[in-house]
Every structure is written in C-alpha cells, then in structure tokens.
N, C-alpha and C positions, 0 to 999 in steps of 0.2 A: 929281427924276429923277437928278440927279448923285449923290445918296446911294445910289440903287439901283445905279449903276455902281460906286461905291466899294465897297459891300458885296459885290457880285458879284466884283470883282477880289480883294478880301480873302479871300473864301471859296475862290475858285479858287486863289489863291496858297497858302492854308493846305492845300488838298488836294494841290497839287503838292509842297509842302515835306513834307507827311506821307508822300506816295508815295516821295519820294526818301529820306527817313529810313528808311521801312520796307524799301525795296530795299537800302539800305546794311546795315541790320541783318540782313536775310535772307542777303546775301552773306557777311557776317561769321559768321553762324551756320553756313552750309554749310561755310565754310572751317574753322571750329572742329570740326565733326563729322568732316570729312576728316582733320584732324590727330589727333583722338581715335581714329579708326579706325587710323591709321598707328601711333600710340602703343600701342594695344592689340596690334597685330601684333608690334611690337618687343618688348613685354612678354612675349608668348607665346614668342618666340624666346629671350628672356633666361631665362625660366623653364625652357624645355627644356634650355638650355645648363647652367643651374645644377643641374638634376636629373641630367643626364649626369655632371657633375663630381662631384656628391655620390655617385653610384653608383660612380664610379671611386675616390673617396677611401675608400669602404668596402672595396673589394677590396684596398687596400694596407695594411690593418691586420695586424699580425703575429699569428700564432696562438700564444698564450702557453701553451697547454695541450699542449705537445709531450710525447711519451712519453720515457722514459729512453733507449730504444734510438735514437730519432731524435736526441736530444741527443748521445749517444755517437758516432753516425755523423757528426754535424756537427763534433764535436771532432776526430775522426780526419781528416776532410776538411780542417779548418783546419790541423791539425798537418802534414798532407802538403803543403798549399800553402806553409806557412812553411818547411818543409824544402826544397822546390823553390826557393823564393826565396833562401834562404841559399846553396844550391848555386850558383845563378846568380851571386850576389854574389861567392862565392869564385872561381868560374871567371873572372869579369870582372876581379877583382883580380889573379889569377895571370897572365892575358893581358897586363894592363897592366904588371906587373912584368917579364915576359919582353920586352915591347917596350922598356922602359926599359933593361934589361940589354943588349939587342941594339944600342942606340945608344950604349952606353958610360956610362950613368948608374951611379954607385957605390952600389948598393943591395944 
C-alpha cells in the first residue's frame, strides 16, 4: 500500500513539474514571438528609411553629360560671381583704408 502512495506522489509530482516546465516554455515562446514581431516591424521601418535615403542619394548625382551651351552658361555665371566677390573685397578694403586714414593712420 505504501508503494502505491509513493508511486502516485511521484507520478503527480512529475506531472506538476512537467506542467510547470511546459508553462515556462510557453511563456518564453510567446515572449520570443512578440520580440520577433517587434524586430520585424523595426526591420521594415529600417528598410523603408534605407530605401528613402538611397532614392535621395540617386537624385544628388551630377549630370555629367551637359551640353556645351550649359557649360558656357555655368562658366559665365561663375565668372560673374567671382567678379562680384572681387568687387566686394575691393570695396571693403577701400572702406577699411578710409577708416584708417580718418583716424590718422599713416597709409
């Protein structure tokens, strides 16, 4: 009779331990699936951001096949910008010299 009680307790204990292990594994599995879902969403956002940045990067490539008239127009614009800059520098220097002369600097 005592052996029957011992075996019954052992079987019930094994069932309880098995249930606890199964419950723990199930909770771990559901947490893993939730994290995988979260990671997949983050990966989708990352892929979208990368695709957007790649699209922007393609728009910033220079057009190397410009016509000669476009190049000449760019050269003229650059020359005009350089001339305007040189004029501003000359004006600034002349104003500086006038200020120095006004305060009595020997220049």
